[in-house]
Steps between C-alpha positions, in 0.01 A plus 500: 500500500330499843407836649640577845274573797610861501418540130158337554427735787609804297272390216209463732565840645517666156200314357285619792655848507580469873727710710738350751295666772177332378670162496644552844168614648304212341758230580606608850865480384701803602555754221876469538479120453276525195743752356802276562330196352371669179835674443682169531701601808362201692650185351270249674176670609293306750220283373264690730589838360481384140167328559357808671620724210348263238169482696486880523569537127232245414248656729543838333442337163189325634366818644549682168331214314206502739469877470488484116249218504287682758506813285403310193226328697371835625497646153316188371241536777449872426456428127252226579302730727494775236383248242223376731383858565490567129301187429262577785454854363423362153251253639332766710488739195353228284225420751389865517511562125167483323439201284494553125269316273670374192264470201 
């Protein structure tokens, strides 16, 4: 069974944990219109409004994805820097340690 436009929009809203206000602000569609569309009160919403709501929902998902990737990237960079400092410290310590003669 094919999902209706309203059901698809509702699913996008819930998957992204968006409020009606967030969708309205990001899409430029008035809050009352977003509310009427998602509640099913508007039988034939305009293509422009639906496209704007979909674009806004997708952009929130993209921003969240970029944020997570950026955080993971930042953590990876920090771990790499710590690793390099530890290696540099070991190399420096090894250079200054006296040589032992093995008999």
